[in-house]
N, C-alpha and C positions, 0 to 999 in steps of 0.2 A: 504697744505690743512688740515692736521691734526690740526695745530695750529688754523686755522680759525674755525674749528668745535669746538675746545675747547673754543674759544672766544664766539661763539654762545651759547654753553651750559652754560658757566659761566654767561653771561649776562641774559640769560633766567631765571636762578635761581634768579637773582636780580630783575626780573620783567620787563626787557627791551625787546622790540620787535624790529625787523628789519623794518625800514621804507624805506630804500634805500640800495641797494647793487650794487656797480659799479665795483666789482671785486677787485680792489686795494684800494677802498674807501667805507667804511661801515658807515651807520648812524643808530643808535639805539635810541629808545625813551621809556620813562616811564613817565606817567603823562605829564607834560609840559617840561621835561628835555630831551635834546638830547645829545648824545655822538657821536662824530665823530672819526673814526679810519682810519688810512691810512697805506698802506704797507711801511715797512722800513726793507727790507731784511737784511741789515747789522747791525741791532740792536742786541746788546748782552743783552738779558733780565736780566742777572745777574749784569750788570753795569748800567742799566737803572735807572734814578732818576726822571722819570715823575710822576706827581701827579695831582689829581683832587679832589676838595672839592665840595660836593653836599649837599645843605641844604634841609632838608625834614621835614615833620610833622609826628607825631606819631612814633618817632624813636624807642621806646621800642618795639612796635608791629613789625616793619620792622626787627629789630635785631632778635627777637624771630623767625620770619618766616625764616630768613637765617640760624639760628642755627638748626631749625627743618629740613631744607633741607641739612644740613651738609655742608654749604658753609664755607670754612676755613676763620676764622677771623685772622688778623695779630696778632702774639703773643704779640706785644706791643700795640695792638689797640683794646682791649676789650672795650665794652660800658662803658663809665664813664663820670661824670661831670668834666668839665675842668675849670681851673681858669679864662679863658677868656669868660665865660658865655655860653658855648656850652655843650650839651650832645652829645657825638660823639663816633664813632668807625671807624676802618679802615680794609681794606683787600687789597690783591694784585690781579690784573688781570693776565691773562696768560703771559703777557709781563713784569710783575713785576712793572706796574704802581701802585702807591699807590692811592687807592680810599677811601676817607674819607667821611663819612656821618655825618651830624650834625644838631642839632636842638637847637634853643635858649632855655635857661633854664628860 
């Protein structure tokens, strides 16, 4: 239950709201992006290699909002222009899934 609360708090800081909660399956939404989470009790968060890439607009504003809310940004994922034509940053959710946010340059 503690981990579920942490997930809710983390995603709320990112601007996601709960649209469905089925106990072991959770759906969050921001703008027109939905994230689906399911229970995986045997997951070791420190060996998890899951990742999600979310394209967004006005990434500089979104990044500043997260910094203002003291959302921890991945140490190797600060906002930067990448050679593949994206301006992006990354963070880890409570299960150590890598969440990357990017915008076309």
